[in-house]
N, C-alpha and C positions, 0 to 999 in steps of 0.2 A: 239791227232790230228796229231802230227808229224809222228807217226808210221803209221797211215792211209795213209798219203801222200807218204811215202816211199813204201808202198805196191802197191799203184796205179802206181807209176813209174816203178816198177818191172813188173807189168802186161803189161804196155805199151811197155816196152822193149822186152818182149817175143813175143808180137804180131808183132812188127817190124821185129823181127828176123825170125819169121815164114813166113812173107810175102816177104822177100828178095830173090833175085835170087840165084840159086844153086851154081853159080860159086863163089859167095863171102861168101858162108855159113861158111866155116871153119874159115876164118879170122874174120868175124864179130861175130861168135859164141864165139871165144876166147875172143874177146873184151867185148862181152856182159857178158860172164862168169866172166871176170875180174871185170867188173863194178858191176855185181850182187854181186860178192863176197865182193867187197869193200863196196857196199851198205849194204849187210848183216852184215859185220863187224861193219859198222857205226851204223846200227840199233841195233846190239847187245850191242855195247858200250853205245849208247843212252839209251837202255832199262836198262842196268846196272846202268847208271848214274841216270836215272829216278827212278829206284827201290831204289837206295841208298838215293836219295833226299826224296822220299816218306817215306822211313823208318825213315829218320831224322825228317821229318815233323810229321809223326805219333807219333814218340817218343816225339817230342816237344808238340804235341797236348795232348798226354797222360799226360806228365808232367804238362802242363798247367791245364788240367782237374783236376789232383790230387791236384795241388796248389789251384785251385778255390774251390774244394770240402773242402780242409782243411781250406781255408779262410772262406767259408760259414759256416763250422762247428764252427770255432772260433768266427765268428760273432754271430751265434746262441747262442753259449755258453756265449759270452759276453752280449748279450741281456738278456739272462736268469739271468745272474749274476746281471746286472743292475736292472732288474725288482725286483729281490729278495732284492737287496740293497734298492731300493726305497720303497718296502713293509716294510722291516725291519726299514728303516729310518722313514717312516710314523708312524709306530707303536711306535717307540721310541719317535718321536715328540709328538704323542698323550699322551704317558706316561709322558713325561716331562711337557706337558701342564697341565695335571691333577695334577702333583706334585706341579707345580708353583701355580695353583689355590688353592690347599690345603694349601700351604705356605701363600698365600695372605689371605685366610680365617683365618688361625691361627694368622697371624699378626694383622688382624683387631680385633680379639678376645682379643689378648694381649693388643692392644691399648685401647680397652674398659675397660679391667681390670685395666690397668695402670691409665686411667682417673679416674676410681672409687676409686682406692687406693690413687691417688693424692688428690681427693676430701675429702676422709676420713682423710688424713694427714692434709689437710688444716683445716678441722673442728676440728681435735684434737689440732692443733696449736692454732686455735682461742680460743678453750675452755681453753687451758693452759694459753694463754695470759689473758683471762678473769679471770681465777682463780688467776693468778699472780697479775693482777691489783687489784682484790678484796683483796687479801692478803696484797698487798702493801698499799691499802687504809685503811684496818683494822689496819695494823701495824702503819701507819701514825696517824690514829685516836687514837690508844692506846698510841703512843708517845706524841701526843698532849694532851690527857687526863692526862697522867702522868705529863706533864709540867703545865697543867691548875690547878687552885685552886680547892679545894673540892667543890662539887655542892652547899652546903649550904652557904659557904663563898662567892662564886661567885654570887649567887642569892642575898644574903643580901647586898653585895657591889653594885650590879646593882640597887636594890630597893632604897638604900640610895641615890645614885646619881640621880635616877629618881625623888625622892621627893625633892632633892636639886636643881632641874632644870638643872643639868649637863647633858643635853640631849645627846650630842655626846658621852660622856664617858659611860652614862647609856645604850645607844643604842649598843655600842660596847660590853659591858658586857652582855647584854641580848642575843645579837647575838652569843657570845661565849658560853653562857649557852645552847641554843638550838642546837648549833653545837656539843658540847662535851657531853651533857646530854639530848638527844631528847626524851627519854622515861621515864623520872621521872615525879612525880606528879606535880612538879612546872614548868614543861616545858610549859604547857598550859598558866600559868600566864606569863611566860617569853615571849611567842609569843604575848600575849595580850598587854603587856607593850611596846614591840618592835613595834607593829602595832600602838599603841597610840602615840608613839614618831614620827613615820612616818606621822601620821595624823596631829600632831602639825606642822610638817615641810611642810605640803601641798603635801606630796607624797601619794596622795589618792589611786592611783592604787596599789602600793605595800602594802599599809595599808589594802586594801580589801583582798589581797592574804594572809597576815598574820592573819587577823581576821578569814579567812576561815580555816586556820590551827587549830585555837582554836575550831571552830564549828565542823570540820570534825574529828579531832583526839581526842578532849577532850569535847564531847558534854554534859557530865554530870559534868564538872568542874564548879567551882564557878564563872569563868569569862565568861561562855557561854552567859548569857543574855546580859552582857555589850558588848561582842564582836559582837553580832548580832545587837544591837542598833547602835554601832559605825560604823559597816559595812553599815547599812542603811544610816547613815549620810554621809559616804564617797561616796556612790553611788550618793546621791543627789548633793554632791559637784562636782562630775564628770559630772553632767548634765544628768545622767541616772535616770530621775525622776520616771518612772514607776517601774524600778527595786528597787529603794530606797523605794518607797511606799510599794511595795510587801514585802520587807524585814521587814519593821516596822510592817506591819499587821501580818506577821508570828510571830514576837516577841510577839505582844499582844495576839495572839491566844495561843502561847506556854506558856508564862509566864504572865497571865492576872493580877495577883496581885503584880507583882514585881515593884520596883521603875523604872526600865528601861521601863516597859510597860506604866507608867505614862508619862515619857519623850517622848515616841513614840507617844502617843495620842496627847500630846501638839504640837509636831512637825507636825503631820498630820492636826491638827486643823488650825495651821498657814498656811499650804499649801492649806487649803480650801477643804480637801477631808475627807470622813468619815473613821473611824477606821476599818471598815469592807468593803469588796467588792472584785471584781474579775477583776478590770480594768487593773491591773498591769500585764505587761508581764514578763516572766522569763528572768533573765539576761543571755545574751549570754556569 
């Protein structure tokens, strides 16, 4: 715009110079030429300055453009790197998640196996403890048997004290006999005499249990009829009339010609009930 203004001024000066009178032509021409030359020099200088500034600006713009392009390329490269890192990180995270899940599954399986092994160890320990307890019990029984009198001596002593009415001593000796020698032929007799002593002492409940030992473990022994008779009497003493009557009736049916059967019939007669029937309930 400044160059255009200078051009316009030069044109105006030329027009003024052409329109001036002839007598002042030479002087004014010289002045105009001087001014035109000054203006031309000024325009040349301004053009040079403008060109220099434009060159500097162009250089700055080019440098800025190059810098922006480099920055844009760097940003693009950085974005690509970040995306790749994110992709790689995501894949790595997925891989780690899979590995962690696999480890958790393995840990659960190990826990289950450990629980199973622990249960087996507990069972083995319990079995060992049971075996140890049984061995200890057997050892104790063997030691007690070694300290106890021989079975025939112990039984004869107990029977002698029973006949002598030494009830407490006889009861202890019969109890020792069934404890140390529970499987001998005389064990059934020992249980019977022990129950009979309990019957004498009025301990009918325990007497019934020991009479049952004779009936269940020695049903063919010579004390079985007497044990069943005395069991029926003990049940009657406990107030279990129906059970006592049923026991006496079974005795009569089982051993109809025995002396115990006669005693059972007599007791039933005194109770006012027949020797046969199904009115009695089974003892609980």
